[in-house]
C-alpha positions in Angstrom: -12.3 -38.1 6.3 -9.7 -35.3 6.4 -6.5 -36.2 3.6 -3.0 -34.5 4.4 -4.1 -31.1 3.2 -6.3 -31.1 5.5 -2.7 -29.3 7.4 -1.4 -26.6 4.8 -1.3 -23.1 5.7 -3.4 -22.4 2.0 -6.8 -21.5 1.5 -6.4 -23.3 -2.0 -5.1 -26.2 -0.1 -7.4 -26.0 2.5 -10.4 -26.6 -0.4 -9.2 -29.7 -1.3 -9.3 -31.5 2.1 -12.1 -33.4 1.6 -11.0 -34.4 -1.0 -10.7 -39.2 -1.8 -7.7 -38.3 -3.5 -4.9 -39.0 -1.4 -3.0 -35.3 -2.0 0.4 -34.5 -0.6 2.0 -30.8 -0.5 4.7 -30.8 -2.5 8.0 -31.9 -0.2 10.6 -34.3 -1.0 7.9 -37.7 0.5 6.2 -37.8 -2.0 9.1 -37.7 -5.1 11.2 -40.9 -3.0 7.5 -43.0 -2.4 6.8 -42.2 -5.8 10.6 -43.8 -6.3 9.8 -45.9 -3.4 6.3 -47.5 -5.0 7.7 -47.1 -9.5 4.5 -44.6 -9.8 4.6 -41.4 -12.6 3.8 -38.4 -10.3 0.6 -36.0 -11.2 0.7 -31.7 -10.6 -2.5 -30.0 -10.1 -1.7 -26.4 -9.7 -3.9 -24.4 -8.5 -5.2 -21.3 -7.2 -8.5 -20.7 -4.6 -10.2 -17.9 -6.5 -9.9 -19.6 -10.2 -13.3 -20.9 -11.4 -11.9 -23.3 -13.6 -9.9 -24.9 -10.6 -13.4 -25.4 -8.5 -14.9 -27.4 -11.3 -12.2 -29.9 -12.3 -12.5 -30.4 -8.3 -16.2 -31.1 -8.2 -16.1 -33.3 -11.1 -13.0 -35.5 -10.8 -11.3 -35.0 -7.3 -14.4 -35.3 -5.8 -15.6 -38.5 -7.8 -14.6 -41.8 -5.8 -14.0 -43.6 -9.7 -11.3 -40.8 -10.6 -9.7 -40.6 -6.6 -9.1 -44.3 -7.1 -7.3 -44.9 -10.1 -5.1 -41.5 -9.2 -4.7 -43.3 -5.8 -3.9 -47.5 -7.2 -1.6 -45.8 -9.5 -0.3 -42.2 -9.1 1.3 -40.1 -6.2 -0.8 -36.8 -6.6 1.1 -33.8 -5.1 -1.2 -29.8 -4.8 0.2 -27.1 -5.3 -1.5 -23.9 -5.2 0.7 -21.5 -7.6 0.2 -17.7 -5.4 2.4 -20.1 -2.5 5.0 -21.5 -5.1 4.9 -18.9 -8.1 8.6 -21.2 -9.0 6.8 -24.7 -9.4 3.7 -22.9 -11.2 6.5 -20.8 -13.8 9.0 -23.7 -14.3 5.7 -26.2 -15.2 3.7 -23.5 -16.8 6.8 -23.3 -19.4 6.6 -26.8 -19.8 2.5 -26.7 -20.6 3.1 -24.0 -22.9 6.4 -25.3 -25.0 3.6 -29.0 -25.3 0.5 -27.9 -25.4 0.8 -24.5 -27.6 -0.8 -22.8 -24.4 -1.6 -22.4 -20.5 -4.1 -22.2 -17.6 -5.3 -23.4 -14.9 -5.9 -25.6 -13.4 -2.9 -27.2 -14.9 -2.3 -30.9 -14.9 1.1 -32.2 -15.3 2.1 -36.0 -15.2 6.2 -35.9 -13.8 8.5 -38.7 -13.5 10.6 -39.8 -10.0 12.7 -36.7 -10.9 10.5 -33.7 -11.7 10.8 -33.8 -15.4 6.6 -33.6 -17.1 6.3 -35.5 -20.4 2.4 -35.4 -20.3 0.7 -31.5 -19.0 -2.5 -29.8 -19.8 -5.0 -27.9 -18.1 -8.8 -28.5 -16.8 -9.8 -31.8 -18.7 -13.4 -33.5 -18.8 -13.7 -35.6 -15.7 -15.3 -38.3 -18.8 -14.7 -37.7 -22.3 -17.1 -34.6 -24.2 -17.1 -33.0 -27.0 -14.9 -35.2 -28.8 -11.9 -34.2 -26.4 -10.5 -36.9 -23.8 -11.9 -37.1 -20.4 -9.6 -37.1 -17.2 -10.0 -40.2 -16.4 -9.5 -41.7 -20.1 -6.0 -39.8 -19.6 -5.2 -41.3 -16.5 -5.5 -45.2 -17.9 -3.5 -44.5 -20.5 -0.6 -42.7 -19.1 -1.2 -45.8 -16.7 -1.0 -48.4 -20.1 1.8 -46.0 -21.3 3.7 -45.9 -17.8 3.5 -49.9 -17.6 4.5 -51.0 -21.9 6.2 -48.4 -23.2 8.2 -45.9 -19.9 11.2 -45.4 -21.7 9.1 -43.1 -24.1 7.4 -41.1 -21.7 10.5 -40.6 -19.6 12.5 -39.6 -23.4 9.1 -37.1 -23.9 10.0 -35.7 -20.2 14.2 -35.6 -20.9 13.3 -33.4 -24.2 10.8 -31.6 -22.5 13.2 -30.5 -19.4 15.8 -29.3 -22.2 13.7 -27.5 -23.8 13.4 -25.6 -19.8 17.2 -25.6 -19.4 17.4 -23.6 -23.2 14.4 -21.3 -22.3 15.5 -20.3 -19.4 19.3 -19.2 -21.7 19.9 -15.2 -22.3 22.3 -13.6 -25.3 24.8 -11.2 -25.3 25.5 -10.7 -28.4 22.4 -8.0 -29.0 22.4 -4.0 -27.9 19.5 -2.1 -26.6 19.1 0.9 -27.3 16.8 3.5 -27.6 15.1 2.7 -30.9 13.2 -1.0 -28.9 11.4 1.6 -27.5 9.7 3.2 -30.5 9.0 -0.3 -31.4 7.7 -1.4 -27.9 5.3 1.7 -28.5 4.5 0.4 -32.3 3.7 -3.1 -31.2 1.1 -2.2 -28.2 -0.5 0.7 -30.7 -0.9 -1.9 -33.3 -3.1 -3.7 -30.5 -4.8 -1.3 -28.6 -8.2 -1.1 -28.9 -9.1 2.7 -30.5 -12.9 2.0 -29.4 -13.0 0.6 -26.5 -9.6 1.0 -25.1 -6.8 -2.3 -24.0 -4.8 -4.3 -26.0 -6.5 -7.3 -28.1 -9.9 -7.8 -28.2 -11.2 -10.7 -25.8 -9.9 -11.7 -23.4 -9.1 -8.6 -22.2 -6.5 -8.6 -19.5 -6.0 -4.1 -17.8 -2.0 -5.0 -18.1 -1.8 -2.0 -16.6 1.5 -1.8 -16.2 1.3 -1.4 -20.3 0.1 1.9 -19.3 2.6 3.2 -16.6 5.1 2.3 -19.9 3.0 4.3 -21.9 3.1 7.5 -19.3 7.2 6.8 -20.1 6.1 6.8 -24.0 4.9 9.9 -23.4 6.9 12.3 -21.2 10.2 10.6 -23.3 7.7 11.5 -26.9 7.6 15.4 -25.3 11.1 15.4 -24.4 12.0 14.8 -27.9 9.9 16.5 -29.7 7.4 14.4 -30.6 4.0 15.8 -29.1 1.7 14.3 -31.5 3.0 10.9 -30.5 2.9 11.9 -26.4 -0.3 12.7 -27.3 -1.0 9.3 -28.6 -0.1 8.1 -25.6 -1.5 10.1 -23.5 -4.9 9.4 -24.8 -4.0 5.2 -25.0 -3.9 5.7 -21.5 -7.0 7.7 -20.3 -9.3 6.0 -22.0 -8.2 2.6 -21.3 -8.6 3.5 -16.8 -12.2 5.3 -18.5 -13.8 2.3 -20.2 -13.0 0.5 -17.4 -14.2 2.5 -14.7 -17.4 2.3 -16.2 -17.5 -1.4 -16.8 -18.3 -4.3 -15.5 -14.8 -5.4 -14.4 -15.2 -2.8 -11.9 -17.4 -3.0 -9.4 -19.4 -0.5 -9.2 -21.0 -0.9 -5.7 -17.8 -2.4 -3.3 -15.0 -0.6 -5.5 -12.2 -2.8 -7.2 -11.4 -4.7 -10.0 -11.7 -8.2 -11.7 -9.3 -10.2 -12.8 -10.3 -9.9 -16.4 -13.3 -9.1 -19.3 -14.8 -12.0 -21.3 -15.6 -9.5 -23.8 -13.8 -6.0 -25.4 -16.0 -4.6 -23.3 -14.7 -4.4 -20.4 -18.8 -5.3 -19.6 -18.0 -9.9 -18.0 -16.5 -9.5 -16.5 -14.5 -13.3 -14.4 -15.1 -12.2 -11.4 -12.7 -12.8 -8.7 -11.1 -10.4 -7.6 -6.9 -10.5 -7.0 -4.4 -8.0 -4.6 -2.0 -7.7 -7.0 -4.6 -6.4 -10.0 -5.9 -3.7 -7.3 -2.1 -2.8 -7.1 -1.0 -2.7 -10.7 -4.5 -0.7 -10.8 -3.4 2.4 -7.9 0.0 2.4 -9.3 -1.4 3.3 -13.2 -3.8 5.6 -11.8 -1.4 7.3 -10.5 1.0 7.7 -13.3 -2.0 8.9 -16.0 -2.6 11.2 -13.1 0.6 12.5 -12.9 0.9 13.6 -16.7 -3.2 14.9 -16.7 -3.4 18.9 -16.3 -7.0 17.8 -17.1 -9.5 18.9 -13.4 -12.2 16.4 -15.1 -10.0 14.2 -15.9 -7.5 14.4 -12.5 -10.9 14.1 -10.2 -12.3 11.3 -12.3 -8.9 9.5 -11.8 -8.9 10.6 -7.9 -12.3 9.0 -7.3 -11.8 5.7 -9.5 -8.2 5.5 -6.5 -10.4 6.0 -4.1 -13.4 3.4 -5.0 -10.1 0.5 -5.6 -8.6 1.4 -2.4 -11.7 1.2 -0.3 -12.7 -2.0 -1.6 -8.5 -3.1 -0.4 -9.5 -1.7 3.4 -12.8 -2.8 3.7 -12.2 -6.7 2.7 -8.9 -7.5 2.2 -7.4 -5.4 4.7 -5.7 -7.5 8.0 -5.5 -6.2 11.2 -1.7 -5.5 11.3 -2.3 -3.3 8.3 -0.8 -6.0 5.7 -3.4 -7.4 3.0 -5.1 -10.3 1.8 -4.5 -11.8 -1.5 -7.5 -12.4 -3.2 -11.7 -13.3 -3.1 -13.3 -16.1 -5.0 -15.5 -15.7 -8.7 -17.8 -18.3 -7.2 -20.2 -19.0 -4.1 -22.4 -22.5 -3.7 -25.0 -20.4 -6.2 -22.5 -20.8 -9.2 -19.8 -17.6 -10.4 -19.9 -14.2 -10.1 -24.1 -14.7 -8.2 -22.8 -12.4 -6.1 -22.3 -9.5 -8.4 -25.6 -10.3 -10.5 -28.5 -8.3 -9.8 -32.5 -8.5 -11.5 -34.1 -5.2 -12.9 -36.8 -6.4 -10.0 -34.5 -6.2 -7.4 -33.4 -2.8 -8.5 -36.4 -2.2 -8.8 -37.7 -3.1 -5.2 -34.6 -1.1 -3.9 -35.6 1.5 -5.2 -39.3 1.9 -4.1 -37.9 1.4 -0.8 -34.2 4.1 -1.1 -37.7 6.6 -2.2 -40.1 6.2 0.5 -37.8 6.6 3.2 -36.2 9.2 1.6 -39.9 10.8 1.0 -38.0 11.9 -2.9 -37.1 10.6 -6.2 -33.7 9.8 -7.8 -32.2 11.7 -9.7 -31.7 9.5 -12.3 -33.6 5.8 -12.6 -31.7 3.0 -11.6 -32.1 0.4 -14.8 -30.8 3.7 -17.2 -28.6 4.9 -14.2 -26.4 1.3 -14.2 -27.4 -0.1 -17.8 -30.2 -2.9 -16.6 -32.8 -4.6 -18.4 -35.4 -6.8 -18.0 -34.1 -9.7 -19.7 -30.0 -9.3 -18.6 -26.7 -8.6 -19.9 -25.6 -11.6 -18.3 -25.0 -14.4 -20.3 -25.1 -18.3 -19.7 -21.6 -19.2 -20.5 -21.8 -22.5 -21.6 -25.0 -21.4 -23.7 -24.9 -17.9 -24.2 -28.7 -17.3 -23.4 -29.7 -14.7 -21.2 -30.3 -15.2 -18.1 -32.4 -12.4 -16.3 -29.6 -11.1 -14.8 -27.6 -7.8 -14.7 -24.0 -6.8 -13.9 -24.4 -3.2 -12.7 -22.3 -0.8 -15.3 -21.6 2.7 -16.0 -22.1 2.6 -19.9 -24.9 4.6 -20.4 -23.6 7.5 -17.9 -22.4 10.1 -20.0 -21.2 12.7 -18.2 -17.5 13.4 -18.1 -17.5 13.6 -14.6 -17.9 10.6 -12.4 -21.4 9.9 -10.7 -20.1 9.6 -7.8 -19.9 13.4 -7.8 -23.3 14.7 -10.1 -25.7 12.6 -8.0 -26.4 13.8 -4.5 -27.4 10.7 -3.7 -25.0 8.2 -5.1 -23.4 7.2 -1.9 -26.2 6.4 -0.8 -27.3 3.8 -3.5 -24.4 2.7 -3.1 -25.2 2.0 0.7 -27.9 0.5 0.0 -26.6 -1.6 -2.8 -23.6 -3.3 -1.4 -26.4 -3.7 2.3 -28.3 -5.5 -0.2 -25.5 -8.0 -1.7 -23.7 -8.2 1.7 -27.0 -10.5 2.7 -26.0 -13.3 0.5 -23.8 -15.6 0.2 -19.7 -14.3 0.0 -17.3 -15.7 -2.0 -13.8 -16.7 -0.3 -12.2 -14.9 1.1 -8.5 -16.2 0.5 -6.9 -14.5 3.6 -2.7 -15.9 3.0 -0.2 -12.8 3.2 2.0 -12.8 0.0 5.4 -10.3 0.6 5.3 -9.6 -3.2 2.3 -8.6 -4.0 2.2 -6.6 -0.1 5.5 -5.4 -1.5 3.7 -4.3 -4.1 0.4 -2.4 -2.5 3.0 -0.7 -0.9 4.7 1.0 -4.3 1.5 1.9 -5.6 0.5 3.4 -2.2 3.8 6.1 -2.4 3.2 6.3 -5.5 -0.6 7.6 -4.9 1.0 9.5 -2.0 3.3 11.6 -4.3 -0.2 12.0 -7.0 -2.5 13.0 -4.3 -0.8 14.4 -1.5 -2.9 11.9 0.7 -0.7 10.7 3.7 -3.0 7.7 4.4 -1.3 6.5 1.4 2.2 6.8 3.1 1.1 6.0 5.9 -0.4 2.7 3.9 2.6 2.2 2.2 4.9 2.2 5.8 2.6 -0.7 7.7 2.6 -3.2 4.3 6.5 -2.3 4.9 6.7 -2.3 8.7 4.8 -5.4 9.2 6.6 -8.2 5.9 10.6 -7.3 7.9 8.3 -8.0 11.6 7.0 -10.5 10.7 7.3 -12.1 7.6 11.7 -12.3 8.2 13.4 -15.5 10.0 16.8 -15.6 9.9 17.6 -13.1 7.8 15.5 -13.8 5.3 12.7 -12.6 3.8 9.2 -14.9 3.9 6.5 -15.2 0.6 3.6 -16.6 2.1 1.9 -17.2 5.8 -2.2 -17.4 6.8 -2.1 -16.6 10.3 0.6 -15.7 11.8 2.0 -19.1 10.3 4.1 -19.4 8.0 4.2 -21.4 4.7 6.8 -24.3 3.7 8.3 -21.4 0.9 10.8 -19.6 1.1 11.2 -16.2 -0.5 11.6 -15.7 -4.5 13.5 -13.3 -6.1 9.7 -11.3 -6.5 9.5 -10.8 -2.8 13.4 -9.3 -2.6 12.6 -7.7 -5.4 9.0 -5.5 -4.9 9.5 -5.3 -0.6 12.8 -3.6 -2.0 11.4 -1.1 -4.4 8.6 -0.3 -1.7 11.8 0.9 0.2 13.2 2.8 -1.8 10.4 4.7 -2.9 9.3 5.0 1.3 12.5 6.8 1.5 12.5 8.9 -1.7 9.6 10.3 -0.6 10.2 11.1 3.0 14.1 11.0 3.1 14.0 7.8 6.6 17.7 6.4 5.9 16.1 3.0 7.6 14.7 1.8 4.3 17.7 3.3 2.4 19.4 1.0 3.9 16.9 -1.7 4.0 16.3 -2.0 0.4 20.4 -1.6 0.0 20.4 -5.0 2.1 17.7 -6.7 0.1 19.4 -6.2 -3.1 21.9 -7.7 -2.0 20.6 -10.3 -0.8 19.1 -10.8 -3.7 21.7 -10.8 -5.8 23.5 -13.2 -3.2 20.5 -15.7 -3.6 19.6 -15.2 -7.5 22.3 -14.2 -9.5 22.1 -16.6 -12.7 25.5 -16.9 -14.4 23.3 -15.1 -17.3 23.8 -12.4 -16.3 19.8 -11.7 -14.8 18.2 -14.1 -11.9 16.6 -17.7 -10.6 13.3 -17.2 -8.9 14.0 -18.8 -6.8 17.4 -20.4 -4.7 18.2 -23.9 -5.8 16.1 -26.5 -5.2 16.9 -29.9 -6.8 13.3 -31.5 -6.5 13.7 -29.1 -9.5 14.8 -30.7 -12.6 15.8 -26.9 -14.1 15.6 -24.1 -11.6 13.1 -21.6 -13.2 14.3 -17.8 -14.3 12.3 -15.4 -17.4 12.0 -11.5 -16.7 8.5 -11.6 -18.9 6.3 -9.3 -17.7 2.7 -10.8 -16.8 -0.7 -9.7 -14.4 2.4 -7.9 -12.8 5.3 -6.9 -13.6 8.3 -10.2 -13.6 10.5 -9.6 -10.4 13.7 -9.1 -13.0 12.0 -6.0 -14.0 11.2 -4.7 -10.3 14.9 -5.7 -9.6 16.2 -3.9 -12.8 14.7 -0.5 -11.6 16.1 -0.5 -8.1 19.4 -1.5 -9.2 19.5 2.3 -11.4 17.7 3.6 -8.3 20.6 3.0 -6.1 23.0 3.4 -8.6 21.8 7.2 -8.5 22.1 7.0 -4.7 24.7 5.9 -4.1 26.6 7.1 -6.6 27.8 3.2 -6.8 28.2 2.4 -10.1 28.4 -2.2 -9.2 24.8 -0.8 -9.5 24.3 -0.1 -12.8 26.9 -3.0 -13.6 24.4 -5.7 -12.6 20.9 -3.4 -14.6 23.5 -3.5 -17.1 24.3 -7.0 -17.1 20.2 -7.6 -16.8 19.8 -5.7 -20.4 22.4 -7.0 -22.5 21.1 -10.8 -21.0 17.7 -10.3 -22.7 18.5 -8.0 -25.0 17.3 -10.7 -27.6 14.1 -12.2 -25.8 13.3 -7.9 -25.6 14.3 -7.7 -29.4 11.7 -10.1 -30.9 9.1 -9.4 -27.8 10.0 -6.0 -26.5 5.7 -6.0 -25.3 6.2 -8.4 -23.4 9.2 -6.6 -20.9 6.8 -3.3 -20.7 7.6 -2.7 -16.6 11.9 -3.0 -17.4 11.5 -0.6 -20.6 9.6 1.8 -18.6 12.7 2.4 -15.9 14.9 1.9 -19.3 13.1 4.8 -20.7 13.3 7.2 -17.8 16.8 6.4 -18.2 16.5 7.6 -21.8 14.8 11.1 -20.7 17.3 11.2 -17.9 16.8 10.7 -14.2 16.5 13.9 -11.9 17.4 14.1 -9.3 16.7 16.1 -6.7 18.6 16.9 -3.0 15.8 19.0 -0.8 17.3 20.8 2.8 16.2 21.7 5.6 12.8 21.7 4.8 10.2 22.6 7.2 7.9 19.1 7.8 5.7 21.0 6.7 6.9 21.6 3.3 8.4 18.6 2.7 4.4 17.3 1.4 4.7 19.8 -0.9 8.0 19.8 -2.7 7.4 16.1 -3.6 4.2 16.2 -5.1 4.8 19.2 -7.1 8.4 17.8 -8.4 7.1 14.5 -9.3 4.1 16.3 -11.6 6.8 18.9 -13.2 9.1 15.3 -14.2 6.6 12.8 -14.6 8.2 10.1 -14.7 9.1 10.2 -10.3 12.5 12.2 -10.0 14.8 10.7 -7.4 14.0 13.2 -4.1 16.4 13.1 -1.3 15.6 15.2 1.8 18.2 15.5 4.6 18.9 18.0 7.8 20.5 18.0 10.3 18.9 14.5 12.8 19.4 12.8 8.9 22.7 14.0 7.3 25.0 11.0 9.5 23.4 8.2 8.5 22.7 9.3 4.7 26.1 10.6 4.6 27.3 6.4 5.0 25.9 5.8 2.1 26.2 8.8 -0.3 29.9 10.0 0.4 28.5 12.4 -2.7 26.2 14.6 -0.6 27.3 17.5 0.5 28.8 18.7 3.8 25.5 19.9 5.2 25.6 23.8 5.8 25.3 24.7 9.5 22.1 27.0 9.1 18.6 26.8 9.3 18.2 27.7 5.9 15.9 25.4 3.1 17.9 24.4 -0.1 17.4 23.1 -3.3 19.9 21.0 -5.0 20.1 20.3 -9.0 22.1 16.8 -8.9 23.8 15.0 -12.4 26.8 12.8 -11.9 26.9 12.4 -8.9 27.5 15.7 -8.0 24.8 18.4 -7.4 25.3 22.0 -9.0 24.7 25.4 -6.6 22.2 25.4 -4.0 18.4 26.9 -4.9 18.2 28.8 -1.5 14.5 30.2 0.3 11.2 29.5 0.3 10.3 31.5 -2.5 13.3 31.0 -4.8 12.5 27.1 -4.3 8.8 27.5 -5.6 9.8 30.3 -8.5 12.4 27.0 -9.5 10.0 24.7 -9.4 6.9 26.7 -11.0 9.6 26.9 -14.6 10.6 23.1 -13.8 
C-alpha cells in the first residue's frame, strides 16, 4: 500500500512510499494537523545515496511495530536534504548543538512551532550495545510529552535561541592578509604528508581547500616566499595524485566516491555525488594551471577526462544538465557493484588474453593491487571478505597507466561491461540548480586551462537548461525531476552558483548575455536573501521554520555566501561599481570573528580574498580574430595563475558591453587586435598587433 510520498518528486522520498509510516512532506498541512491532534512532530531528514539512511529505513521505517508507534503518537515528516537544504541546515545545526556531532539520517523531534527539543542521527530499532533503540526513544518522548511537556518545550526554546544567536555576525574585527597565513598554517598542521588530504579517517576530498592552496601558491610567490609557495603546490598535487591512485577513484568507470573511510584513500563510502565530481574538476583545473611539469599536467588531464566521462555517461540528461548522485547500495549490499574477487579477475584476464592472442603487459592482479583474501573488510567484523577494491597503489610510474599500458583502455572496457551486468546502484535523477551551476563553473575552468571546446559547450548547455527549464516567474527553481518541479523555491546557493557560472562564461567568451544574467541574479539574490548582519540567509522568509537559517561555513561544497562574495568582487571589477565592493566588504566584516576563530572553515571565501590581496589582473582583448581568442584566454589564465578577468569585445558586442561597463575605452574604428591591461577602472595604452600581444603574454 502506498503512502503520501508516492506523489513526491524526490527520489529519496519515493524510496519511502511503501513504508507503513504515515509520512507527510514538509508543508503547512502536517503542522496544522499536529496542532489539532496535540502531537509532537518527528522529522526525518536524509538523501537518496545515504547508506545509513537506507539502514534505518529498513530497520525502523519498514517495521510495523515502530510505524504503529509513529502513526499513533506523532506526525511524521520526511525531508530530502538536497531538495530542502534550508530545513537541513537549520536542524543539522540544532543536532550539532544538542549532541556535539551530526550526520544522516537526521532524526529530530520538534514541537508544532518547529522548535527542536530532541535531536539525533541514526538509531538502531531496539536497544543495542548500550545504545538506546528508536522504539525506546519514541516511548520515552511520548511519556515526556504527556507528563512533562513543559520541559521538552523549554528545551526547544533554548535550542531555538541558540540557533538565532548562531546566525549573528560581528563587526568589531578587521580581516587582513595575515588571515591567509593563519589559514595556510591550520591546513598545513592538518595535512597528511604521506597520503595527502587533511586529517586521518574518515578523509573527505575537501577540494575547495586545494583551490585555496593554489591561491596561496600564487600569494607566496608574489610576496617572495618561494618555500611556502612550493609547499602549497606540493600539497595540492600530492593530494590529487594519491586520490587518483586509490579506491576513492573508480578506476574502471571514472569519477570519485564521496569520502574514504581510511587515511589511504583505499576504502570509500561508495556513493557518487555530482558536487564531488564538479569540485574535483575545478580543483584539477586550478592545480593544472600552476604546473609547469608536463608529466604532472598530463596525469591531471587524464583524471579530469575520466571524471568527465563518468559524468557524461551516467549523470548527464538528454538536455545537458546533470543528475544528482549514484547510490552506494544495491540489494547485494553497500559497494557490491564495485567489488571484485581475484578469481573473477583471473577469469576475465584469461578471456582477454585468448581473444587478443597475446599477453597483457602487466598481470591484473599486480596492476590493480589485488589479493585472494581481499582488501575490502566487513564493516562490522573487520574480517577479510575475499573481495577487492580496484586501486593503482602498486603502479610505480609517474605517468598514468592509461598512457603507459597499450591495452589499458580495453581492460577498463571489459571490466566495465562485466560490472554493468550486475545490479546497478540507484540513480538519483533529480536536477539541482546549485549543483549544476557548480558543474558549469568547473567546466569553464577546465576550458580555460585545457582549451577543450567540449567543456565550454557543456557549461553553456547547463546554463541554457537552468534558465529555460528551471526558472518560473523570474525566479530560479531549486529542484526538478522528469520535468516536474518540486515545491521548493530556489535558495541562495542556486543564485550564487548559477550567477558565478554566468560570470565565468562571460570572461571566457565576451558574450554579454551571460554578464547581463549574472547581474540580474546577483541583484535578485540581494533582494531575496540579504540579512541584517551583512551576509545572506539561505532561503526566503519561511514562517514554518522557527529561525531563518544562515551560515558561511564551507562543507562538502563551498557555501553560497563564499561564492556570492566572489561574484560581488568580480562584478565590482567588471562594472567599476563600488556598490558591489561595498556588499562584498559587508560580508567580510560580518564574518570576521568567525573567520578569525576558524579560518580553515572558510577557504573558498579566503580564496577570493587572496585574489584581491595578490591583485586582480584585468585584460581587455579587442578585435581579436575568433581563431585566436581561445589561445589568448588559456595563456592569460596560465600566466596569471589565479584566474584573471578577461573582457573580450569587438563591434558585435561593444554596445551592450558599454551599457554595463561605461569605463571601457572607445572601440577604435579599425580591425587591429589590441590588448589593454586595466586597473582601477581604467586601461593603459594598448598593445597592438598579434606579434606584440604574443610577446607581452610570453613575458608575464
